[in-house]
PyMOL Python script that loads the backbone (N, CA, C, O; Angstrom):
from pymol import cmd

cmd.read_pdbstr("""\
ATOM      1  N   MET A   1     -84.412 282.570 162.217  1.00  0.00           N
ATOM      2  CA  MET A   1     -85.652 283.296 162.016  1.00  0.00           C
ATOM      3  C   MET A   1     -85.509 284.671 162.664  1.00  0.00           C
ATOM      4  O   MET A   1     -85.060 284.794 163.804  1.00  0.00           O
ATOM      5  N   SER A   2     -85.890 285.676 161.932  1.00  0.00           N
ATOM      6  CA  SER A   2     -85.784 287.029 162.465  1.00  0.00           C
ATOM      7  C   SER A   2     -86.941 287.318 163.416  1.00  0.00           C
ATOM      8  O   SER A   2     -87.936 286.595 163.455  1.00  0.00           O
ATOM      9  N   PHE A   3     -86.782 288.370 164.163  1.00  0.00           N
ATOM     10  CA  PHE A   3     -87.792 288.801 165.121  1.00  0.00           C
ATOM     11  C   PHE A   3     -89.125 289.068 164.431  1.00  0.00           C
ATOM     12  O   PHE A   3     -90.173 288.659 164.929  1.00  0.00           O
ATOM     13  N   LEU A   4     -89.093 289.746 163.296  1.00  0.00           N
ATOM     14  CA  LEU A   4     -90.335 290.066 162.582  1.00  0.00           C
ATOM     15  C   LEU A   4     -91.006 288.815 162.013  1.00  0.00           C
ATOM     16  O   LEU A   4     -92.233 288.723 161.995  1.00  0.00           O
ATOM     17  N   ASP A   5     -90.213 287.862 161.553  1.00  0.00           N
ATOM     18  CA  ASP A   5     -90.788 286.610 161.066  1.00  0.00           C
ATOM     19  C   ASP A   5     -91.480 285.866 162.199  1.00  0.00           C
ATOM     20  O   ASP A   5     -92.532 285.259 162.003  1.00  0.00           O
ATOM     21  N   ASP A   6     -90.877 285.919 163.393  1.00  0.00           N
ATOM     22  CA  ASP A   6     -91.459 285.275 164.562  1.00  0.00           C
ATOM     23  C   ASP A   6     -92.796 285.920 164.921  1.00  0.00           C
ATOM     24  O   ASP A   6     -93.764 285.220 165.219  1.00  0.00           O
ATOM     25  N   ILE A   7     -92.850 287.238 164.892  1.00  0.00           N
ATOM     26  CA  ILE A   7     -94.094 287.951 165.193  1.00  0.00           C
ATOM     27  C   ILE A   7     -95.161 287.611 164.149  1.00  0.00           C
ATOM     28  O   ILE A   7     -96.317 287.370 164.496  1.00  0.00           O
ATOM     29  N   LYS A   8     -94.776 287.591 162.882  1.00  0.00           N
ATOM     30  CA  LYS A   8     -95.733 287.265 161.824  1.00  0.00           C
ATOM     31  C   LYS A   8     -96.275 285.854 162.012  1.00  0.00           C
ATOM     32  O   LYS A   8     -97.471 285.620 161.836  1.00  0.00           O
ATOM     33  N   GLY A   9     -95.419 284.931 162.361  1.00  0.00           N
ATOM     34  CA  GLY A   9     -95.859 283.555 162.592  1.00  0.00           C
ATOM     35  C   GLY A   9     -96.838 283.459 163.746  1.00  0.00           C
ATOM     36  O   GLY A   9     -97.826 282.727 163.670  1.00  0.00           O
ATOM     37  N   LYS A  10     -96.570 284.190 164.809  1.00  0.00           N
ATOM     38  CA  LYS A  10     -97.473 284.181 165.958  1.00  0.00           C
ATOM     39  C   LYS A  10     -98.808 284.835 165.604  1.00  0.00           C
ATOM     40  O   LYS A  10     -99.858 284.382 166.060  1.00  0.00           O
ATOM     41  N   ALA A  11     -98.777 285.888 164.800  1.00  0.00           N
ATOM     42  CA  ALA A  11    -100.017 286.537 164.369  1.00  0.00           C
ATOM     43  C   ALA A  11    -100.851 285.569 163.538  1.00  0.00           C
ATOM     44  O   ALA A  11    -102.068 285.494 163.708  1.00  0.00           O
ATOM     45  N   GLU A  12    -100.210 284.837 162.649  1.00  0.00           N
ATOM     46  CA  GLU A  12    -100.924 283.867 161.826  1.00  0.00           C
ATOM     47  C   GLU A  12    -101.565 282.788 162.692  1.00  0.00           C
ATOM     48  O   GLU A  12    -102.698 282.379 162.438  1.00  0.00           O
ATOM     49  N   GLU A  13    -100.839 282.321 163.719  1.00  0.00           N
ATOM     50  CA  GLU A  13    -101.385 281.312 164.622  1.00  0.00           C
ATOM     51  C   GLU A  13    -102.599 281.844 165.372  1.00  0.00           C
ATOM     52  O   GLU A  13    -103.611 281.154 165.496  1.00  0.00           O
ATOM     53  N   LEU A  14    -102.496 283.068 165.872  1.00  0.00           N
ATOM     54  CA  LEU A  14    -103.585 283.648 166.652  1.00  0.00           C
ATOM     55  C   LEU A  14    -104.827 283.892 165.803  1.00  0.00           C
ATOM     56  O   LEU A  14    -105.950 283.676 166.258  1.00  0.00           O
ATOM     57  N   ILE A  15    -104.625 284.336 164.585  1.00  0.00           N
ATOM     58  CA  ILE A  15    -105.745 284.657 163.716  1.00  0.00           C
ATOM     59  C   ILE A  15    -106.390 283.390 163.184  1.00  0.00           C
ATOM     60  O   ILE A  15    -107.614 283.276 163.129  1.00  0.00           O
ATOM     61  N   GLY A  16    -105.551 282.439 162.792  1.00  0.00           N
ATOM     62  CA  GLY A  16    -106.067 281.179 162.296  1.00  0.00           C
ATOM     63  C   GLY A  16    -107.202 281.369 161.313  1.00  0.00           C
ATOM     64  O   GLY A  16    -107.056 282.107 160.338  1.00  0.00           O
ATOM     65  N   GLY A  17    -108.324 280.723 161.546  1.00  0.00           N
ATOM     66  CA  GLY A  17    -109.489 280.839 160.671  1.00  0.00           C
ATOM     67  C   GLY A  17    -110.464 281.902 161.140  1.00  0.00           C
ATOM     68  O   GLY A  17    -111.633 281.888 160.757  1.00  0.00           O
ATOM     69  N   ASN A  18    -109.993 282.815 161.961  1.00  0.00           N
ATOM     70  CA  ASN A  18    -110.870 283.825 162.547  1.00  0.00           C
ATOM     71  C   ASN A  18    -110.631 285.221 161.985  1.00  0.00           C
ATOM     72  O   ASN A  18    -110.800 286.208 162.700  1.00  0.00           O
ATOM     73  N   ALA A  19    -110.248 285.316 160.745  1.00  0.00           N
ATOM     74  CA  ALA A  19    -109.911 286.610 160.154  1.00  0.00           C
ATOM     75  C   ALA A  19    -111.079 287.587 160.213  1.00  0.00           C
ATOM     76  O   ALA A  19    -110.880 288.773 160.477  1.00  0.00           O
ATOM     77  N   ASP A  20    -112.289 287.105 159.972  1.00  0.00           N
ATOM     78  CA  ASP A  20    -113.452 287.999 159.996  1.00  0.00           C
ATOM     79  C   ASP A  20    -113.685 288.553 161.402  1.00  0.00           C
ATOM     80  O   ASP A  20    -114.011 289.729 161.562  1.00  0.00           O
ATOM     81  N   ALA A  21    -113.517 287.710 162.410  1.00  0.00           N
ATOM     82  CA  ALA A  21    -113.697 288.168 163.792  1.00  0.00           C
ATOM     83  C   ALA A  21    -112.620 289.177 164.163  1.00  0.00           C
ATOM     84  O   ALA A  21    -112.900 290.157 164.854  1.00  0.00           O
ATOM     85  N   VAL A  22    -111.395 288.948 163.712  1.00  0.00           N
ATOM     86  CA  VAL A  22    -110.301 289.878 164.003  1.00  0.00           C
ATOM     87  C   VAL A  22    -110.554 291.215 163.316  1.00  0.00           C
ATOM     88  O   VAL A  22    -110.334 292.270 163.911  1.00  0.00           O
ATOM     89  N   LYS A  23    -111.012 291.176 162.075  1.00  0.00           N
ATOM     90  CA  LYS A  23    -111.332 292.413 161.354  1.00  0.00           C
ATOM     91  C   LYS A  23    -112.448 293.177 162.067  1.00  0.00           C
ATOM     92  O   LYS A  23    -112.414 294.405 162.136  1.00  0.00           O
ATOM     93  N   GLY A  24    -113.426 292.459 162.589  1.00  0.00           N
ATOM     94  CA  GLY A  24    -114.491 293.097 163.361  1.00  0.00           C
ATOM     95  C   GLY A  24    -113.949 293.770 164.612  1.00  0.00           C
ATOM     96  O   GLY A  24    -114.389 294.859 164.981  1.00  0.00           O
ATOM     97  N   GLY A  25    -112.992 293.117 165.263  1.00  0.00           N
ATOM     98  CA  GLY A  25    -112.357 293.702 166.437  1.00  0.00           C
ATOM     99  C   GLY A  25    -111.566 294.948 166.096  1.00  0.00           C
ATOM    100  O   GLY A  25    -111.560 295.912 166.862  1.00  0.00           O
ATOM    101  N   ILE A  26    -110.902 294.936 164.958  1.00  0.00           N
ATOM    102  CA  ILE A  26    -110.153 296.106 164.504  1.00  0.00           C
ATOM    103  C   ILE A  26    -111.113 297.273 164.289  1.00  0.00           C
ATOM    104  O   ILE A  26    -110.824 298.406 164.676  1.00  0.00           O
ATOM    105  N   GLU A  27    -112.242 296.989 163.677  1.00  0.00           N
ATOM    106  CA  GLU A  27    -113.249 298.024 163.417  1.00  0.00           C
ATOM    107  C   GLU A  27    -113.797 298.590 164.723  1.00  0.00           C
ATOM    108  O   GLU A  27    -113.931 299.806 164.867  1.00  0.00           O
ATOM    109  N   LYS A  28    -114.115 297.712 165.675  1.00  0.00           N
ATOM    110  CA  LYS A  28    -114.640 298.160 166.970  1.00  0.00           C
ATOM    111  C   LYS A  28    -113.613 298.983 167.737  1.00  0.00           C
ATOM    112  O   LYS A  28    -113.959 299.986 168.362  1.00  0.00           O
ATOM    113  N   ALA A  29    -112.349 298.563 167.691  1.00  0.00           N
ATOM    114  CA  ALA A  29    -111.298 299.309 168.389  1.00  0.00           C
ATOM    115  C   ALA A  29    -111.162 300.712 167.802  1.00  0.00           C
ATOM    116  O   ALA A  29    -111.035 301.689 168.541  1.00  0.00           O
ATOM    117  N   GLY A  30    -111.189 300.810 166.486  1.00  0.00           N
ATOM    118  CA  GLY A  30    -111.101 302.115 165.834  1.00  0.00           C
ATOM    119  C   GLY A  30    -112.283 303.007 166.167  1.00  0.00           C
ATOM    120  O   GLY A  30    -112.126 304.206 166.397  1.00  0.00           O
ATOM    121  N   ASP A  31    -113.469 302.411 166.192  1.00  0.00           N
ATOM    122  CA  ASP A  31    -114.665 303.185 166.546  1.00  0.00           C
ATOM    123  C   ASP A  31    -114.579 303.681 167.992  1.00  0.00           C
ATOM    124  O   ASP A  31    -114.991 304.802 168.293  1.00  0.00           O
ATOM    125  N   PHE A  32    -114.049 302.850 168.875  1.00  0.00           N
ATOM    126  CA  PHE A  32    -113.881 303.235 170.276  1.00  0.00           C
ATOM    127  C   PHE A  32    -112.928 304.426 170.395  1.00  0.00           C
ATOM    128  O   PHE A  32    -113.192 305.375 171.133  1.00  0.00           O
ATOM    129  N   ILE A  33    -111.825 304.360 169.660  1.00  0.00           N
ATOM    130  CA  ILE A  33    -110.854 305.467 169.686  1.00  0.00           C
ATOM    131  C   ILE A  33    -111.494 306.740 169.141  1.00  0.00           C
ATOM    132  O   ILE A  33    -111.318 307.819 169.708  1.00  0.00           O
ATOM    133  N   ASP A  34    -112.231 306.617 168.047  1.00  0.00           N
ATOM    134  CA  ASP A  34    -112.928 307.785 167.485  1.00  0.00           C
ATOM    135  C   ASP A  34    -113.893 308.393 168.505  1.00  0.00           C
ATOM    136  O   ASP A  34    -113.976 309.613 168.647  1.00  0.00           O
ATOM    137  N   GLU A  35    -114.614 307.529 169.207  1.00  0.00           N
ATOM    138  CA  GLU A  35    -115.568 308.008 170.209  1.00  0.00           C
ATOM    139  C   GLU A  35    -114.852 308.748 171.341  1.00  0.00           C
ATOM    140  O   GLU A  35    -115.291 309.819 171.762  1.00  0.00           O
ATOM    141  N   LYS A  36    -113.763 308.182 171.825  1.00  0.00           N
ATOM    142  CA  LYS A  36    -113.060 308.772 172.959  1.00  0.00           C
ATOM    143  C   LYS A  36    -112.305 310.048 172.595  1.00  0.00           C
ATOM    144  O   LYS A  36    -112.077 310.893 173.460  1.00  0.00           O
ATOM    145  N   THR A  37    -111.917 310.199 171.340  1.00  0.00           N
ATOM    146  CA  THR A  37    -111.184 311.391 170.915  1.00  0.00           C
ATOM    147  C   THR A  37    -112.084 312.404 170.222  1.00  0.00           C
ATOM    148  O   THR A  37    -111.610 313.430 169.735  1.00  0.00           O
ATOM    149  N   GLY A  38    -113.360 312.124 170.177  1.00  0.00           N
ATOM    150  CA  GLY A  38    -114.283 313.028 169.501  1.00  0.00           C
ATOM    151  C   GLY A  38    -114.039 313.106 168.005  1.00  0.00           C
ATOM    152  O   GLY A  38    -114.391 314.103 167.376  1.00  0.00           O
ATOM    153  N   GLY A  39    -113.449 312.082 167.429  1.00  0.00           N
ATOM    154  CA  GLY A  39    -113.200 312.045 165.996  1.00  0.00           C
ATOM    155  C   GLY A  39    -112.011 312.870 165.538  1.00  0.00           C
ATOM    156  O   GLY A  39    -111.786 313.015 164.337  1.00  0.00           O
ATOM    157  N   LYS A  40    -111.243 313.415 166.483  1.00  0.00           N
ATOM    158  CA  LYS A  40    -110.105 314.266 166.116  1.00  0.00           C
ATOM    159  C   LYS A  40    -109.037 313.524 165.325  1.00  0.00           C
ATOM    160  O   LYS A  40    -108.305 314.124 164.537  1.00  0.00           O
ATOM    161  N   LEU A  41    -108.953 312.221 165.540  1.00  0.00           N
ATOM    162  CA  LEU A  41    -107.935 311.425 164.862  1.00  0.00           C
ATOM    163  C   LEU A  41    -108.544 310.463 163.842  1.00  0.00           C
ATOM    164  O   LEU A  41    -107.926 309.463 163.476  1.00  0.00           O
ATOM    165  N   ALA A  42    -109.747 310.770 163.391  1.00  0.00           N
ATOM    166  CA  ALA A  42    -110.503 309.848 162.543  1.00  0.00           C
ATOM    167  C   ALA A  42    -109.744 309.428 161.289  1.00  0.00           C
ATOM    168  O   ALA A  42    -109.763 308.250 160.930  1.00  0.00           O
ATOM    169  N   ASP A  43    -109.082 310.356 160.620  1.00  0.00           N
ATOM    170  CA  ASP A  43    -108.357 310.006 159.390  1.00  0.00           C
ATOM    171  C   ASP A  43    -107.229 309.023 159.671  1.00  0.00           C
ATOM    172  O   ASP A  43    -107.047 308.051 158.938  1.00  0.00           O
ATOM    173  N   GLN A  44    -106.475 309.277 160.731  1.00  0.00           N
ATOM    174  CA  GLN A  44    -105.375 308.388 161.092  1.00  0.00           C
ATOM    175  C   GLN A  44    -105.891 307.022 161.529  1.00  0.00           C
ATOM    176  O   GLN A  44    -105.343 305.989 161.145  1.00  0.00           O
ATOM    177  N   VAL A  45    -106.948 307.026 162.332  1.00  0.00           N
ATOM    178  CA  VAL A  45    -107.532 305.772 162.810  1.00  0.00           C
ATOM    179  C   VAL A  45    -108.062 304.957 161.640  1.00  0.00           C
ATOM    180  O   VAL A  45    -107.850 303.746 161.586  1.00  0.00           O
ATOM    181  N   ASP A  46    -108.742 305.601 160.710  1.00  0.00           N
ATOM    182  CA  ASP A  46    -109.266 304.900 159.542  1.00  0.00           C
ATOM    183  C   ASP A  46    -108.139 304.274 158.724  1.00  0.00           C
ATOM    184  O   ASP A  46    -108.276 303.156 158.228  1.00  0.00           O
ATOM    185  N   GLY A  47    -107.031 304.988 158.583  1.00  0.00           N
ATOM    186  CA  GLY A  47    -105.890 304.457 157.843  1.00  0.00           C
ATOM    187  C   GLY A  47    -105.295 303.232 158.509  1.00  0.00           C
ATOM    188  O   GLY A  47    -104.943 302.258 157.844  1.00  0.00           O
ATOM    189  N   VAL A  48    -105.185 303.287 159.820  1.00  0.00           N
ATOM    190  CA  VAL A  48    -104.652 302.139 160.561  1.00  0.00           C
ATOM    191  C   VAL A  48    -105.619 300.963 160.485  1.00  0.00           C
ATOM    192  O   VAL A  48    -105.196 299.819 160.317  1.00  0.00           O
ATOM    193  N   GLN A  49    -106.915 301.241 160.609  1.00  0.00           N
ATOM    194  CA  GLN A  49    -107.911 300.178 160.490  1.00  0.00           C
ATOM    195  C   GLN A  49    -107.815 299.494 159.133  1.00  0.00           C
ATOM    196  O   GLN A  49    -107.842 298.267 159.047  1.00  0.00           O
ATOM    197  N   GLN A  50    -107.705 300.278 158.092  1.00  0.00           N
ATOM    198  CA  GLN A  50    -107.642 299.718 156.746  1.00  0.00           C
ATOM    199  C   GLN A  50    -106.381 298.871 156.571  1.00  0.00           C
ATOM    200  O   GLN A  50    -106.444 297.756 156.053  1.00  0.00           O
ATOM    201  N   ALA A  51    -105.241 299.401 157.001  1.00  0.00           N
ATOM    202  CA  ALA A  51    -103.982 298.662 156.851  1.00  0.00           C
ATOM    203  C   ALA A  51    -104.008 297.368 157.654  1.00  0.00           C
ATOM    204  O   ALA A  51    -103.568 296.326 157.168  1.00  0.00           O
ATOM    205  N   ALA A  52    -104.520 297.429 158.878  1.00  0.00           N
ATOM    206  CA  ALA A  52    -104.569 296.237 159.716  1.00  0.00           C
ATOM    207  C   ALA A  52    -105.509 295.193 159.115  1.00  0.00           C
ATOM    208  O   ALA A  52    -105.187 294.005 159.108  1.00  0.00           O
ATOM    209  N   SER A  53    -106.653 295.619 158.619  1.00  0.00           N
ATOM    210  CA  SER A  53    -107.600 294.684 158.008  1.00  0.00           C
ATOM    211  C   SER A  53    -107.015 294.049 156.748  1.00  0.00           C
ATOM    212  O   SER A  53    -107.206 292.857 156.507  1.00  0.00           O
ATOM    213  N   GLU A  54    -106.316 294.828 155.958  1.00  0.00           N
ATOM    214  CA  GLU A  54    -105.674 294.285 154.756  1.00  0.00           C
ATOM    215  C   GLU A  54    -104.592 293.284 155.131  1.00  0.00           C
ATOM    216  O   GLU A  54    -104.438 292.255 154.474  1.00  0.00           O
ATOM    217  N   TYR A  55    -103.844 293.585 156.185  1.00  0.00           N
ATOM    218  CA  TYR A  55    -102.798 292.662 156.643  1.00  0.00           C
ATOM    219  C   TYR A  55    -103.427 291.351 157.096  1.00  0.00           C
ATOM    220  O   TYR A  55    -102.971 290.273 156.714  1.00  0.00           O
ATOM    221  N   VAL A  56    -104.467 291.444 157.903  1.00  0.00           N
ATOM    222  CA  VAL A  56    -105.142 290.237 158.391  1.00  0.00           C
ATOM    223  C   VAL A  56    -105.698 289.435 157.213  1.00  0.00           C
ATOM    224  O   VAL A  56    -105.574 288.211 157.177  1.00  0.00           O
ATOM    225  N   GLY A  57    -106.303 290.121 156.265  1.00  0.00           N
ATOM    226  CA  GLY A  57    -106.858 289.440 155.107  1.00  0.00           C
ATOM    227  C   GLY A  57    -105.804 288.787 154.242  1.00  0.00           C
ATOM    228  O   GLY A  57    -106.079 287.784 153.581  1.00  0.00           O
ATOM    229  N   GLY A  58    -104.605 289.337 154.234  1.00  0.00           N
ATOM    230  CA  GLY A  58    -103.540 288.809 153.402  1.00  0.00           C
ATOM    231  C   GLY A  58    -102.694 287.735 154.043  1.00  0.00           C
ATOM    232  O   GLY A  58    -101.859 287.136 153.366  1.00  0.00           O
ATOM    233  N   LEU A  59    -102.878 287.468 155.328  1.00  0.00           N
ATOM    234  CA  LEU A  59    -102.045 286.480 155.998  1.00  0.00           C
ATOM    235  C   LEU A  59    -102.164 285.101 155.387  1.00  0.00           C
ATOM    236  O   LEU A  59    -101.176 284.375 155.287  1.00  0.00           O
ATOM    237  N   GLY A  60    -103.348 284.743 154.984  1.00  0.00           N
ATOM    238  CA  GLY A  60    -103.526 283.416 154.391  1.00  0.00           C
ATOM    239  C   GLY A  60    -102.997 283.312 152.977  1.00  0.00           C
ATOM    240  O   GLY A  60    -102.858 282.211 152.442  1.00  0.00           O
ATOM    241  N   HIS A  61    -102.699 284.454 152.363  1.00  0.00           N
ATOM    242  CA  HIS A  61    -102.262 284.468 150.969  1.00  0.00           C
ATOM    243  C   HIS A  61    -100.824 284.961 150.819  1.00  0.00           C
ATOM    244  O   HIS A  61    -100.343 285.153 149.702  1.00  0.00           O
ATOM    245  N   ALA A  62    -100.146 285.162 151.936  1.00  0.00           N
ATOM    246  CA  ALA A  62     -98.782 285.709 151.885  1.00  0.00           C
ATOM    247  C   ALA A  62     -97.827 284.676 151.313  1.00  0.00           C
ATOM    248  O   ALA A  62     -97.986 283.471 151.510  1.00  0.00           O
ATOM    249  N   THR A  63     -96.832 285.182 150.599  1.00  0.00           N
ATOM    250  CA  THR A  63     -95.791 284.302 150.084  1.00  0.00           C
ATOM    251  C   THR A  63     -94.564 284.463 150.957  1.00  0.00           C
ATOM    252  O   THR A  63     -94.259 285.570 151.400  1.00  0.00           O
ATOM    253  N   PRO A  64     -93.851 283.367 151.211  1.00  0.00           N
ATOM    254  CA  PRO A  64     -92.673 283.438 152.084  1.00  0.00           C
ATOM    255  C   PRO A  64     -91.541 284.218 151.477  1.00  0.00           C
ATOM    256  O   PRO A  64     -90.487 284.361 152.097  1.00  0.00           O
TER     257      PRO A  64
END
""", "prot")
cmd.dss("prot")
cmd.show_as("cartoon", "prot")
cmd.util.cbc("prot")
cmd.orient("prot")
């Protein structure tokens, strides 16, 4: 098993059936960063939030 496969497996275990809660945490973290940076990095933060949420949402549907 490669290092990345191991990380993906651990992420799946941690997220389990809590994908909505994890997505909420991603949103809150991004909002916190926007607040602390005065929105200077808003575009980048939004992109990371979207990618992370899509990844979390796709974990249950990923093919090996």
